Structures are given as structure tokens and as C-alpha cells.
C-alpha positions as MATLAB code, in Angstrom:
seq = 'XXXXXXXXXXXXXXXXXXXXXXXXXXXXXXXXXXXXXXXXXXXXXXXXXXXXXXXXXXXXXXXXXXXX';
ca = [
     146.888  254.573  207.550;
     148.872  254.558  204.221;
     148.431  257.733  202.455;
     149.523  256.093  199.109;
     146.918  253.978  197.136;
     148.851  251.295  195.091;
     148.295  249.739  191.913;
     147.579  246.324  192.295;
     144.521  243.623  193.112;
     143.551  242.560  196.439;
     141.117  239.320  197.181;
     139.426  237.845  200.434;
     136.555  234.746  200.378;
     135.647  235.294  196.446;
     135.898  238.919  196.092;
     138.430  240.901  194.307;
     139.532  244.427  193.857;
     141.852  245.892  191.368;
     143.300  249.196  191.302;
     144.754  251.411  188.616;
     145.796  254.834  188.937;
     145.149  256.949  186.079;
     147.885  259.528  186.013;
     145.809  261.811  183.639;
     142.808  263.370  185.850;
     144.723  262.364  189.214;
     141.840  259.403  189.547;
     142.089  255.502  190.607;
     140.060  252.863  188.339;
     138.330  250.304  190.664;
     137.197  247.121  189.731;
     135.465  244.404  191.604;
     135.231  240.965  191.290;
     132.495  238.700  193.245;
     132.365  234.346  192.892;
     129.569  233.082  195.121;
     129.082  229.834  193.219;
     128.020  229.935  189.593;
     127.066  233.499  190.020;
     129.943  236.156  189.149;
     129.416  239.866  189.215;
     131.351  242.808  188.069;
     131.379  245.993  189.397;
     133.965  249.038  187.915;
     134.086  252.931  189.045;
     136.620  256.055  188.786;
     136.877  257.548  192.345;
     138.953  260.189  193.759;
     142.541  259.099  194.742;
     141.496  260.108  198.787;
     138.417  257.581  198.282;
     140.754  255.013  197.030;
     142.795  255.612  199.453;
     140.353  254.807  202.533;
     138.699  251.950  200.218;
     142.469  250.375  200.213;
     143.004  250.852  203.721;
     139.576  249.263  204.452;
     140.249  246.284  202.200;
     144.055  245.728  204.107;
     142.162  246.609  208.024;
     139.762  243.944  207.260;
     142.223  241.259  205.837;
     142.308  241.613  202.396;
     145.747  239.388  200.878;
     147.643  241.698  198.239;
     148.161  239.451  195.030;
     149.258  241.224  192.699;
];
């Protein structure tokens, strides 16, 4: 698996996830948006780089497309 997290956005079936590496403290800001019909929910969190890499790799494994 990849050992680098990439800045960008991944999407699959109404779920989008953005990754932004924060150089000042070695963390990654993960922003998620879920769209289901007329409902939209968002979630944002800062995680350690290792956790962001794991999450990004799992998205790729489940067929998410990198769109930016």
C-alpha cells in the first residue's frame, strides 16, 4: 500500500472526502461530505499522517475516484 497521503478529493456514490496536509504540525485535515437525496451532512477532523494514509488507501481499495 501507498505510504504517502495526497492532497485532493476522492468521491464515490454521494460521499466525497478531501485531504489537506498541514505542514506546520504534520497532521492532515480530512473533510467529508455525504449527499443523500435532499440531505447533506459534513464532517471535518484533523488526524495524524499515519491515520490519513490508512484512510486514503481504504478509499482507493473501495473504488473511490480521485477527482482533484
